[in-house]
DODO-992846 format. One record per residue: residue number from 1; residue in one letter; x, z, y of N, C-alpha, C, O in turn. Coordinates in steps of 0.1 Angstrom, whole numbers, plus 5000, padded with zeros to 4 digits. Each point is the difference from the previous one (the first is absolute). Layout:
<rs>
  resi  resn  n.c1  n.c3  n.c2  ca.c1  ca.c3  ca.c2  c.c1  c.c3  c.c2  o.c1  o.c3  o.c2
   NUM     A     X     Z     Y      X      Z      Y     X     Z     Y     X     Z     Y
...
</rs>
This chain:
<rs>
  resi  resn  n.c1  n.c3  n.c2  ca.c1  ca.c3  ca.c2  c.c1  c.c3  c.c2  o.c1  o.c3  o.c2
     1     M  8905  7952  5733   5006   4985   5002  5001  4999  5015  5010  4997  5006
     2     V  4977  5006  4999   5003   4998   5015  5011  5011  5007  5007  4997  5009
     3     A  4994  5014  4986   5012   5007   5003  5013  4996  4999  5009  5005  5007
     4     A  4994  4986  4984   5011   4996   4997  5003  4988  5010  5011  4997  5004
     5     V  4979  4996  5000   5001   4989   5011  5002  5007  5014  5005  4994  5009
     6     A  4991  5017  4991   5002   5007   5013  5013  5004  5001  5006  4997  5011
     7     A  5002  5009  4978   5014   5004   4998  5008  4989  5004  5010  5002  5007
     8     V  4987  4985  4989   5006   4990   5002  5000  4994  5013  5011  4994  5003
     9     L  4980  5007  5005   4998   4995   5014  5006  5011  5009  5005  4997  5011
    10     F  4995  5018  4984   5008   5007   5011  5012  5000  4996  5006  5006  5009
    11     G  5003  4989  4980   5011   4997   4996  5006  4987  5010  5010  5001  5007
    12     L  4982  4989  4993   5005   4989   5007  4996  5003  5016  5007  4995  5008
    13     A  4985  5012  4995   4998   5004   5017  5014  5009  5002  5006  4998  5010
    14     L  4999  5012  4980   5011   5008   5005  5012  4990  5001  5009  5002  5009
    15     L  4992  4987  4982   5012   4993   5000  4998  4989  5013  5010  4998  5008
    16     F  4979  4997  4994   4999   4994   5013  5003  5007  5012  5005  4994  5010
    17     Q  4992  5018  4990   5002   5010   5012  5016  5003  5001  5005  5000  5011
    18     L  5001  5002  4978   5015   5004   5001  5008  4987  5001  5012  5002  5001
    19     T  4984  4987  4998   5009   4989   5001  4996  4994  5013  5008  4993  5006
    20     G  4980  5009  4999   4995   4991   5012  4994  4988  4995  4998  4991  5009
    21     F  5000  5007  4980   4995   4985   4997  4984  5000  5003  4992  5010  4999
    22     A  5005  4978  5004   4986   4997   5004  4998  4987  4998  5008  4992  5006
    23     L  4980  5003  4987   4996   4988   5001  4990  4995  5010  4997  5009  5008
    24     S  4997  4981  4994   4993   4997   5012  4987  5012  4999  4997  5008  5009
    25     V  4997  4992  4979   4986   5008   4998  5004  5014  4993  4996  5011  5004
    26     I  5012  4987  4989   5002   5012   4990  5012  5009  5005  5012  4997  4999
    27     T  4982  5015  5008   5011   5009   5005  4999  5013  4993  4990  5001  4993
    28     A  5017  5009  5008   5002   5012   4996  4983  5008  5003  4994  5006  4991
    29     E  5003  4992  5020   4986   5006   5003  4987  4994  4991  4990  5007  4996
    30     V  5012  4981  5003   4991   4994   4992  5001  5003  4985  4989  5001  4994
    31     L  5022  5001  5000   5004   5007   4988  4994  5011  4998  4993  5001  4991
    32     V  5010  5011  5019   4996   5012   5001  4982  5000  4998  4994  5006  4990
    33     T  5001  4987  5019   4985   4998   4999  4995  4996  4988  4991  5007  4995
    34     A  5013  4983  5000   4998   4996   4987  5001  5008  4989  4992  4999  4991
    35     G  5018  5011  5008   5004   5010   4992  4991  5013  5001  4997  5006  4990
    36     L  4999  4997  5021   4990   5010   5004  4986  4996  4994  4992  5008  4994
    37     L  5004  4977  5009   4988   4996   4994  4999  5001  4985  4989  5000  4995
    38     C  5023  5000  4999   5000   5000   4985  4998  5015  4996  4994  5003  4990
    39     V  5012  5004  5017   5002   5016   4997  4984  5003  5001  4994  5005  4990
    40     A  4999  4991  5021   4985   5004   5004  4993  4995  4988  4992  5007  4994
    41     L  5009  4979  5000   4993   4997   4989  5004  5007  4988  4991  5002  4993
    42     H  5021  5002  5003   5003   5008   4990  4992  5013  4999  4995  5004  4990
    43     L  5005  5003  5023   4993   5013   5001  4983  4998  5000  4992  5008  4997
    44     A  5006  4981  5005   4983   4997   4999  4998  4998  4986  4989  5000  4996
    45     G  5021  4997  4995   4997   4999   4985  5000  4986  4996  4997  4996  4989
    46     V  5006  4994  5021   5001   4986   4997  5013  4995  4991  5012  5001  5003
    47     G  4985  4992  4984   5011   4998   4995  5008  5009  4989  5009  4996  4994
    48     N  4986  5014  5005   5005   5012   4991  4991  5001  4988  5005  5007  4991
    49     T  4986  4989  5006   4991   5004   4990  5002  4988  4989  5002  4988  5003
    50     V  4997  5016  4986   5003   4993   4987  4987  4999  4993  4996  5011  4996
    51     Q  4998  4979  5001   4987   5000   4992  5005  4995  4985  5004  4989  4999
    52     V  4994  5018  4991   5001   4995   4988  4986  4999  4993  4993  5010  4998
    53     R  5004  4979  4998   4987   4998   4991  5004  5000  4986  5010  4994  4996
    54     S  4983  5012  4996   5001   5002   4985  4989  4991  4993  4988  5003  5003
    55     Y  5014  4991  4992   4990   4992   4993  4998  5003  4985  4995  4991  4993
    56     R  5009  5021  5003   5002   5005   4987  4983  5003  4996  4994  5006  5009
    57     R  5001  4990  4982   4990   5004   4994  4999  5015  4994  5008  5004  4992
    58     R  4981  5003  5013   4998   5012   4995  4991  5000  4987  4991  4991  4998
    59     R  5012  5017  4992   4994   4999   4986  4990  5011  5001  4993  5002  4990
</rs>
């Protein structure tokens, strides 16, 4: 999930860079930094584990 967020941030950064668009605080560099943070979190294992608990009784 975190990797998908990183992909979206990188896509927005590319669009911002190509069009020259920038808001007061949100620039292409800020989006790239946020994307790199998400990639680092993904590689660290945050947000990619699924825990399934089974409440089935064993007989």
